[in-house]
N, C-alpha and C positions, 0 to 999 in steps of 0.2 A: 179329650175335650179341647176345643179351640181356645187359644189365649185371649183374654179380655183386653182390648186395646183402649176402648173408650166406655165411659158410663155417663149417666145424667149429670153428675156433679162436675166431672172434669170437662165435659163438652160445653156445659153452660158457662163455665169460667173462660174457656177458650174462645167461644163464639159470641159471648155476651147475650146469649139467647135464654129462653125460659121453657121449662117443661114441667108438667104437673105430676108425671109418674116416673118412677125409677126404672132404669133399664141399663143393660150392659151389652156392648157390641164387640164382635171379634173381627169385623171388617167394615169396609165402606164401599157402596156401590151406587151408581146412578142409572143403571139399566136393569129393569126387572127381568129381562131375559137371561141375565147372568148372575142374578142375586143368589147368595148363599144364605142358608139359615143362620141367623145371628148377626147379619149385616146391618149397619146403619144405612138406610136409603136416603139419598140426597135428591130432593125434588128440584132439579135445575130448570130454569125457565128456557124458552126457546120455541121453535116451530111446533114441537110437541112438548107441551108443558108437563114437567115431571109431577106436578101436583095432581094431574089426572090419573097417575099411576100409583099413587100412594097406597090405596086400598089393595091393589094387586100385589104390591110389595109386601104388605102385611100378610096377605094370603099365602105368599111364597116363603114366609118365615123371617121377614125383616124384624129385627129387634126394636127398631124405632125409625122415625123418619124426620129429616131436617127440612123444614118448610118455612115459607114466609107468610102463609095464611092457612087457616083450617080448611082442608079440602071437603067438598060436598060428600056427605055420608059419614063423616067422622066428627068427633068433638074433642074438647079439651081433655077428656078422660083418657083418650088414646095417647100412645107414647109419641107425642109430636114435640120436637124441639123447634120452637118458633124463633126465627132470627130475622134481622132486617134484610139481609142479602145472602142467599145460599152460597154463591160462589165466593164472596168475600169471607164468609164464615169458614168455608173449607180451607181457604188460604191461611186463615188464622190458626186453624187446627194443625195444618202442615208445619207452620213456623214453630208452634209449641212443641210438636213431636220432634222437630229437628233440634231444638234447644235441649231436649231431655236425653239425648242419646250420646254415647261416647264412641259410636261407630266411626270407622274410616269411610269417608265419602268419596266416590269416584264419579265425576261428571263426564258424560260422553256426548260429543256433538260431531257434526260433519254433514256435508251435502248428501252423502250416501254412506251406508255401512253402520249407522248408529245402532239400529235394533239388533243386527246380527252380532255386533261387538258386545252389546249389553248382554245378550243371551249367552254368548260364549263366556263372557266374563262372569256371569252368574255361576256357571259350572266350575270355572277356574277357582273363584274365591270361596266356593263351598268346600274346597279342599283344605282351606286354611282357617275356616271358622264359620259361624252362623252368618249367612248372607241373605240380604233382602234386595229384590229387584222386581220391577213390574213384569208380568207375564205377557203383556201386550205392548204395542208401539205407543206408549204413553209419553209424549215428549213436549206437550204444551202446558199452559198454566194449570189446566184441569188435570192432565196426566201426572205432572210433577207433584202437584198437591196430593193426589191420591197415593202416589208412591211414598211420599214423606209421611202422610197422616196414618199410614198403615205399617209403620216400622215396628216389628216385634221387639219385646224387651230383650236386653242382653245380646243385641245384634253386633257382630264384629265388622261387617262390611255392607255398605249400601251402594248400589250402582243406579245412577239416575241418568236416563236418556233426556237430552235437552235439544229441542228443535226450534225452528223459527220459520216464519213466512214474512215477517216485517222487521224493520230496523228497531233495535232496542229490546226485542223479546228475550234474546239469550242473556243479555246483561241483567235484566230483571229476574230471570229465573236463576241465574248464577248467584245473585245476592240472596235468594231464598234458600237454595240448596246448600250454598257455602261448601263447595267441594274441596277436599284436601288435595286431590290430584285430578288431572283432567286428561282425556284422550280426544284428540281431534282426528277423525278417521280420514277425512277428505275435504278439500275446498275446491269446488268447481261450480259451473253454472247450474243453478237450481233455485227455484222460488225467486227468480230474478224479477218477476213482475212486482213483487213487494220490496225487494232489496235494491233494484234499479241497476246495479253494476257489480262487476267482479271485485272491484276495490271495496265496495260496501259488504260484499259477502265475506271477504277476508276479515274485515273489521268486526263483523257480526260474529263469526266463528271464534275469533280471538277473544271476544268479550266474555267467553265462558270463564276466563281467568279473573274477571273483575271481582267476583265474590270468593275467589280461592283464598284459602288460609295461607299465612306467611310460609315461605320456603317450600311451597308445594311444587310437585313435578308436573310438567306439561309434555305429553307425548304427541309429537306432530309428524306428518308424513313429508318426506323429501321429494316425492314424485309429483307434487302439485306445481302448477305454473308459477304461483306467487309464493314459493317457499320462503325466500328472503324476507319478503314483506310480512308474512305471517309470523316468522320467527321474531322479527324486530317488535312487532305489535304485542306478541305474547310476553316477551321479555320485559316490555314496558310496564306490565302489571306485576313484575317481581317474580314471575314464575321461572323455575329452572327447566330449561328445554332439553329433551332428549329426542333425537330424530330417528325415524325408521324408514326402511324402503330398500329397493334394489340398487339404488345409486351408490357408488363407491364412497361418497361423502357421508353416508348415513352412519349415525352412531351405532345403530343396530341394523345389520345388513341381511337381506333376503337373497338367497341364491339357489340354483339348481331346482327351480320349480318344474315339476313334471306332472302332467295330467295322466292318470290311469283311467280305467273304465268308469268307475264311480268314486274315485278318490283323487287326491292331489298330494304330492309329497314336496317337501322343500327343506332347505337347510337355513338355519338362522345363526348368524354370528353375533353374539352379544357384545356388550361394551368391554367385558373382560376377555374377549377373544375366545370364549367357549363356543364350540360348535354344537348346535342343537338340531336333531333330526325331527321333523314334524310331518305328521300324516293326518289329513282331514277327510272326513266322509262327505266330500262335495267335490265338484269339478271346477269351481270358479276360483281363478287365481287371486281375485280381489279378497277372498276370504283368508288367504295366507297373510295378506297385509293386516287384516283385522286381528288375526292371531298373533302376529309379530308385535303389534302395538300392545297387546295384553302381556305378552312375554317380557316386553321392555319394562312395563310397569311392575310386573312381578319381581324382576331382578332388581329394580331400583328400590323396592321395599324389602330387599334381602330375604325374599321367600324362595321356595324351592321351584326352580324351572322344571325339574323332572316331574314333580307333582302336577304342575300346570299343563305340561304336555300330555300327560295321561288323561287329564280332564278334557282337554281339547279334542283328543282322539275319540271321545264319546259323543261329541256334539254333532248334530245333524241340522241342516237348514230347515226352517219352518216353511209352511205352505206359502207359495208365491215368492220365495227367496232362494231359488236354486235347487229345489228338489228334482231329482232325476228318477223317472219311473219308466217301466216298459209297459206298453199297451199292446194287447193282442186281440184281434177280432177277425171275424170271417166276413168277407164281402162276396156274396155269391159262392163261387167255387174256390175263391182265392183266400188264402190265409195271409193276414197282414200283421206284422209286428213292427212297431216303431218305438223309438226312445223319445220321451217327452221331458224337456227341461222347463220347469215351471218358475219363471221369473216375473209372474204377473202382478205382484203386489204394487209396484210403483215404478216410475221411470223418470230419469233426467238424462242429459247428454252423457255424463260420466258413467252412469250405470248401464246405459244402452251399449256404450263402448265395451264395458266389462262383459256384458252378457253375450255380445257378438264374439268376443275373444273366447269365451267358454264354448260356444257353439262350434267355432273353428277348430278348437284344440281337442275336444272330447273324442274318444275312440280313434285317435291317430297313432297310438302306440302299437307297435307290431305285436305285442303280447295280447292285445285285445282280441276277443273272439268276434266282436261286432264288425261287420263289413258294411259301412254306410252306403245307402243309395244316394240320397240327397240331403244336404244340410239346409233346413228351411227356417228362416226367421219370420215370425209373425209379430209385427210391431204396431202398437197403438199410439195415439197422440201423446206427446209429452205436454203437460199443462203447466201453467204458472210461469211461462217464459216471457210474458209481456211482449214488447216490441221486437224481441229477439227470436220469437217463435219460428218464423219462416226460415231465418238463417240457420238456426240450430237444427231444424228438421232436415234442411238441405245439406248441412255439414256431415250428416251420417254417410253421405256418398263418398266422403273423403277418408273415412275410417279404413285403415290398412287391412283389417281383417275382412272387410266386405268382399274382397276378391276371393276369399275361401268359402263364401256362402253361395249356395246354388240358386236359391229362390228367396225373394222377399215378398211377403204378403203384408199389406198395409191396411190399417183400420183408422178411420177418422179423417176429417177435413184437412188437418195439418199434415198428417202422413201422406195425404194425396200429393202434396208438393214434392215429397221425396219420390213417391211411386212414379210420377210423371217424368222424372229425369233419370230413372234407373235404366241401365242397358236393357233392351228388350229381352235378352237371354235370362236376366235375373228377375223380371217381373212375374210375380205369381198371380195375385189378384188383389183388387182393392174393394173394400166395402165401407159404408158409412159407420156401421155399428159392429160390435163384437158378436151380437146375436146372429147377424147375417153371415159373418165370417165363419162361425162354427159349423154351419151347414155346408158352406163352400169348401172349407178345408178338408172335411171328412171325405168328400168325394174326390179330392185331389191326391190323397196320401197313397204312397206305394210302400211295399215291403222294404224295410231297412232304412226308412227315412228317420232323420233326427230333427225334431221340431222344438224350437225355442219360442216361448210366448212372453212378450214384454210390453208394458204400457203403463200409463198413469192409472192410479187406482180408480178414478172416476170413469175410465173407459171400459170398465167391467171385463177386462181381458181374462179374469179368472173364470168367467162363464165358458170360455173356449176350453180351458183346462178341465173344467167339470164335465163338459160334454165328451171330451176325449176319454176321460177316466170312466165315464158311464158306459162307453163302448167296450170296455175291457171284457173279454170273453163272451161278447154278444155275436149274433149272426144277423146279417140283414142283406 
């Protein structure tokens, strides 16, 4: 039986709301498509008003609903917790839940790598005790509130992903989460439309330390352009800094990274000069950095690095974040087999660079049985770059790894800027939408091609991935 997290009495006290009937809830959900039996449904306002879905939530097993008004078709006898403002009430619940637990809190932020580090960390810290972390990319005020408000009793570790699109967001969330320790995965151009400059991005990421408890550890990357600035800002909050990366100056150093067919190996030299051998079931070198950040934190907490490495070896990337799969299909008389690298979840300049490096490095080891035909990058627009968008799309041309990519296919008006300046030999095709590209790409593929799909979430690049996976074992 699921653990009861909230009931009528406790929720009324936290939200200052009122409910006529008693109820108990084992979770919280705002989307009826994902609701579990026993959840408290929260009717958030918006383009699609959650109040219109309260009855559907009850039909699917909701224990109660938090609302600002009685929805049509329901009355006060139903299990409705009526509050002044649903979002503010949820934040109050989150703060109460945070104050009632003795768990160690780990806050994770960065321009890229937040979700993967949080997911990796969830596996790692489960080796050391009861661990709570969101199963999705919940990193705004809603996501952080849901993560905090659903902390089970007697939890030992809580990992909270903290994101931003505007100045001041991370500071506010840090003060709510109150992390004991923090990891900053990366600081580079991303969401610059709201943050305006790289200086502001550095300050914004560093502000995760604002709510940090005294003498907390901050794990930061040496590989970033503004490392010195970030370190100084983080230390100004009183945090104890430990750096990680491939640079010789790193407190925890990564070396000997090598991509195999569907895995990557590396060596981590920790602060005590212990050598740790790491193997991940992915091909992206940037995931080694995420793992190194976690191993740095584990060692600083005097926990077992060996246990952490065993946990990391079980981790696999989620959909859209580096999954590698083989797609086989028949095209007339021809049998075609390609390798697909799914990086479709989101994109910024830093993550595009990492994805192109993965595409360039995969299946280059002599031990690999795969003999690539062409390395193909399918790139969709990077959004939220503001006045820098043209420059950042054009800058992809300067990436060193681009020389090792055979063809670039581009999707969207912003990527058109890149496509038009590519060498003719590298131009694949350009389309306005992912839906158009998925049909073009299928007809261009040859046996042995390696295809990497990448773009901002709103560009729907995942549709191309879905279409390629649909072809698996089909004939046409």
